[in-house]
C-alpha positions as semicolon CSV with decimal commas, in nm:
position;residue;x (nm);y (nm);z (nm)
1;X;1,443;-0,503;-0,548
2;X;1,191;-0,731;-0,509
3;X;1,219;-1,100;-0,522
4;X;1,124;-1,220;-0,876
5;X;0,817;-1,455;-0,682
6;X;0,616;-1,120;-0,581
7;X;0,639;-0,986;-0,980
8;X;0,310;-1,037;-1,143
9;X;0,306;-0,879;-1,565
10;X;0,055;-0,695;-1,709
11;X;-0,003;-0,800;-2,044
12;X;0,005;-0,483;-2,249
13;X;-0,311;-0,505;-2,406
14;X;-0,478;-0,503;-2,050
15;X;-0,295;-0,229;-1,942
16;X;-0,356;-0,016;-2,270
17;X;-0,748;-0,110;-2,191
18;X;-0,769;-0,020;-1,903
19;X;-0,542;0,358;-1,944
20;X;-0,889;0,418;-2,096
21;X;-1,099;0,479;-1,823
22;X;-1,051;0,834;-1,612
23;X;-0,973;0,845;-1,297
24;X;-1,314;1,047;-1,172
25;X;-1,342;1,064;-0,834
26;X;-1,613;1,131;-0,528
27;X;-1,448;1,289;-0,294
28;X;-1,160;1,091;-0,223
29;X;-1,276;0,747;-0,371
30;X;-1,217;0,664;-0,716
31;X;-1,589;0,693;-0,871
32;X;-1,813;0,394;-0,829
33;X;-1,930;0,406;-1,225
34;X;-1,534;0,389;-1,339
35;X;-1,481;0,082;-1,105
36;X;-1,779;-0,097;-1,229
37;X;-1,659;-0,039;-1,593
38;X;-1,343;-0,141;-1,471
39;X;-1,431;-0,450;-1,334
40;X;-1,602;-0,583;-1,595
41;X;-1,289;-0,576;-1,796
42;X;-1,123;-0,713;-1,543
43;X;-1,326;-1,010;-1,518
44;X;-1,340;-1,086;-1,844
45;X;-1,020;-0,991;-2,046
46;X;-0,810;-0,985;-1,687
47;X;-0,932;-1,320;-1,543
48;X;-0,636;-1,460;-1,577
49;X;-0,464;-1,131;-1,419
50;X;-0,686;-1,133;-1,062
51;X;-0,601;-1,482;-1,028
52;X;-0,264;-1,456;-1,041
53;X;-0,252;-1,139;-0,810
54;X;-0,524;-1,316;-0,510
55;X;-0,273;-1,600;-0,525
56;X;0,009;-1,366;-0,488
57;X;-0,143;-1,203;-0,242
58;X;-0,344;-1,515;-0,006
59;X;-0,039;-1,660;-0,010
60;X;0,247;-1,409;0,076
61;X;0,049;-1,059;0,130
62;X;0,182;-0,860;-0,154
63;X;0,240;-0,828;-0,500
64;X;0,422;-0,636;-0,773
65;X;0,200;-0,564;-1,093
66;X;0,431;-0,488;-1,313
67;X;0,308;-0,227;-1,625
68;X;0,452;-0,239;-1,938
69;X;0,676;0,032;-1,996
70;X;0,625;0,211;-2,254
71;X;0,276;0,388;-2,138
72;X;0,337;0,761;-2,078
73;X;0,308;0,867;-1,697
74;X;-0,020;0,959;-1,749
75;X;-0,160;0,599;-1,869
76;X;0,016;0,464;-1,581
77;X;-0,146;0,600;-1,305
78;X;-0,490;0,504;-1,457
79;X;-0,366;0,112;-1,565
80;X;-0,266;0,113;-1,229
81;X;-0,568;0,247;-1,003
82;X;-0,735;-0,020;-1,242
83;X;-0,476;-0,281;-1,072
84;X;-0,556;-0,213;-0,744
85;X;-0,924;-0,224;-0,858
86;X;-0,919;-0,544;-0,851
87;X;-0,876;-0,567;-0,500
88;X;-1,148;-0,390;-0,356
89;X;-1,256;0,011;-0,463
90;X;-0,880;0,272;-0,461
91;X;-0,922;0,582;-0,230
92;X;-0,658;0,795;-0,116
93;X;-0,661;0,931;0,225
94;X;-0,417;1,214;0,186
95;X;-0,504;1,534;-0,020
96;X;-0,305;1,643;-0,254
97;X;-0,171;1,519;-0,605
98;X;-0,376;1,422;-0,861
99;X;-0,654;1,199;-0,842
100;X;-0,580;0,884;-0,671
101;X;-0,182;0,922;-0,652
102;X;0,047;1,150;-0,466
103;X;0,265;1,354;-0,659
104;X;0,626;1,392;-0,653
105;X;0,904;1,273;-0,361
106;X;0,823;1,527;-0,103
107;X;0,445;1,411;0,008
108;X;0,616;1,029;0,072
109;X;0,946;1,089;0,214
110;X;1,085;0,896;-0,063
111;X;1,374;1,147;-0,078
112;X;1,494;1,100;0,305
113;X;1,817;0,925;0,158
114;X;1,881;0,593;0,094
115;X;1,741;0,397;0,373
116;X;1,402;0,443;0,540
117;X;1,266;0,277;0,863
118;X;1,024;0,035;0,771
119;X;0,639;0,016;0,886
120;X;0,277;0,041;0,760
121;X;0,050;0,240;0,616
122;X;-0,160;0,438;0,861
123;X;-0,083;0,269;1,193
124;X;-0,255;0,518;1,350
125;X;-0,619;0,507;1,271
126;X;-0,983;0,270;1,367
127;X;-0,961;0,189;1,039
128;X;-0,646;0,197;0,786
129;X;-0,698;0,048;0,466
130;X;-0,689;-0,357;0,327
131;X;-0,405;-0,271;0,109
132;X;-0,168;-0,011;0,024
133;X;-0,030;0,118;-0,299
134;X;0,310;0,288;-0,484
135;X;0,357;0,360;-0,824
136;X;0,700;0,351;-0,911
137;X;0,760;0,591;-1,239
138;X;1,120;0,581;-1,203
139;X;1,450;0,459;-1,055
140;X;1,430;0,569;-0,683
141;X;1,550;0,937;-0,661
142;X;1,871;0,793;-0,412
143;X;1,951;0,487;-0,639
144;X;1,713;0,250;-0,594
145;X;1,811;-0,070;-0,370
146;X;1,686;-0,373;-0,119
147;X;1,308;-0,323;-0,027
148;X;1,235;-0,553;0,289
149;X;0,907;-0,684;0,246
150;X;0,794;-0,777;0,594
151;X;0,534;-1,140;0,725
152;X;0,438;-0,905;1,046
153;X;0,159;-1,170;1,126
154;X;0,421;-1,492;1,126
155;X;0,670;-1,262;1,309
156;X;0,383;-1,204;1,578
157;X;0,335;-1,594;1,623
158;X;0,692;-1,594;1,721
159;X;0,715;-1,386;1,963
160;X;0,742;-1,475;2,299
161;X;0,429;-1,432;2,547
162;X;0,608;-1,112;2,751
163;X;0,692;-0,920;2,439
164;X;0,389;-0,968;2,305
165;X;0,226;-0,818;2,621
166;X;0,474;-0,543;2,595
167;X;0,307;-0,492;2,216
168;X;-0,049;-0,523;2,340
169;X;-0,029;-0,185;2,553
170;X;-0,176;0,124;2,395
171;X;0,139;0,325;2,402
172;X;0,288;0,326;2,049
173;X;0,307;0,672;1,870
174;X;0,301;0,850;1,538
175;X;0,336;1,135;1,410
176;X;0,066;1,197;1,143
177;X;0,133;1,487;0,925
178;X;-0,221;1,663;0,719
179;X;-0,551;1,521;0,763
180;X;-0,646;1,190;0,652
181;X;-0,981;1,080;0,497
182;X;-1,213;0,738;0,464
183;X;-0,957;0,562;0,732
184;X;-1,154;0,621;1,037
185;X;-1,113;0,822;1,347
186;X;-0,714;0,877;1,502
187;X;-0,644;0,633;1,725
188;X;-0,301;0,751;1,973
189;X;-0,195;0,617;2,088
190;X;-0,250;0,275;2,023
191;X;-0,087;-0,119;2,062
192;X;0,116;-0,264;1,782
193;X;-0,094;-0,569;1,826
194;X;-0,479;-0,651;1,806
195;X;-0,522;-0,987;1,884
196;X;-0,819;-1,204;1,691
197;X;-0,735;-1,578;1,575
198;X;-0,409;-1,732;1,526
199;X;-0,252;-1,538;1,247
200;X;-0,474;-1,288;1,179
201;X;-0,374;-1,055;1,411
202;X;-0,376;-0,681;1,323
203;X;-0,069;-0,535;1,334
204;X;0,002;-0,144;1,342
205;X;0,399;-0,086;1,366
206;X;0,532;0,214;1,268
207;X;0,928;0,181;1,338
208;X;0,884;0,392;1,652
209;X;1,010;0,378;2,016
210;X;0,739;0,275;2,279
211;X;0,591;0,601;2,372
212;X;0,338;0,817;2,281
213;X;0,407;1,027;1,926
214;X;0,670;1,295;1,913
215;X;0,709;1,454;1,671
216;X;0,973;1,370;1,392
217;X;1,017;1,050;1,487
218;X;0,847;0,912;1,257
219;X;0,884;0,894;0,831
220;X;0,619;0,778;0,589
221;X;0,691;0,438;0,447
222;X;0,497;0,221;0,184
223;X;0,619;-0,163;0,349
224;X;0,311;-0,251;0,465
225;X;0,195;-0,668;0,543
226;X;-0,075;-0,650;0,268
227;X;0,051;-0,353;-0,008
228;X;0,059;-0,363;-0,406
229;X;0,340;-0,227;-0,658
230;X;0,312;-0,126;-0,970
231;X;0,674;-0,073;-1,113
232;X;0,710;0,063;-1,455
233;X;0,840;-0,247;-1,693
234;X;1,058;-0,519;-1,525
């Protein structure tokens, strides 16, 4: 459950229009001609939505785009891709599933139980995506619960110098499963903190202990310093 301040509703008429565009792929990326057509719609009928999404991302680094519940799962896949296209070119770094979206719960770890580790997407690559998106089509298999959204950059500012020194060491790891695409090369082990301007440090948190990757110690998480959530309905 996200606080209501994160929620940005997508008008049914706009969602239906976005759902008219096919998820034609160019490799692992949504084909540019389709993305261009979708952005024309967003600049016209969806301009207000784009501004609200941008405002929430700038303020909180996270937004929940609430899609209308009356759309079928197939149409929701398309409409959600259209919403994500407001932030960049949608792509899927992990093989499997349908076009931009992974199917089921087995590939994402969402059936692991009532609690899951806090982490970010793909911390162990040289070019992680700017945003991560999760499309929720129904209640969680564990019955739902609370979603923790952490502003990791703000948290990093509060760290003591000795803690920052520890997190700068390239000794952290994550058990990567399968081949990933469009995110640069592997980075194992990696530092949690990569220093930048104040408040802009890149953070690679995977929820694992400060040691190189050990099989079975990490689970997939859709929590991210900057993430999109696209639930059906409210």
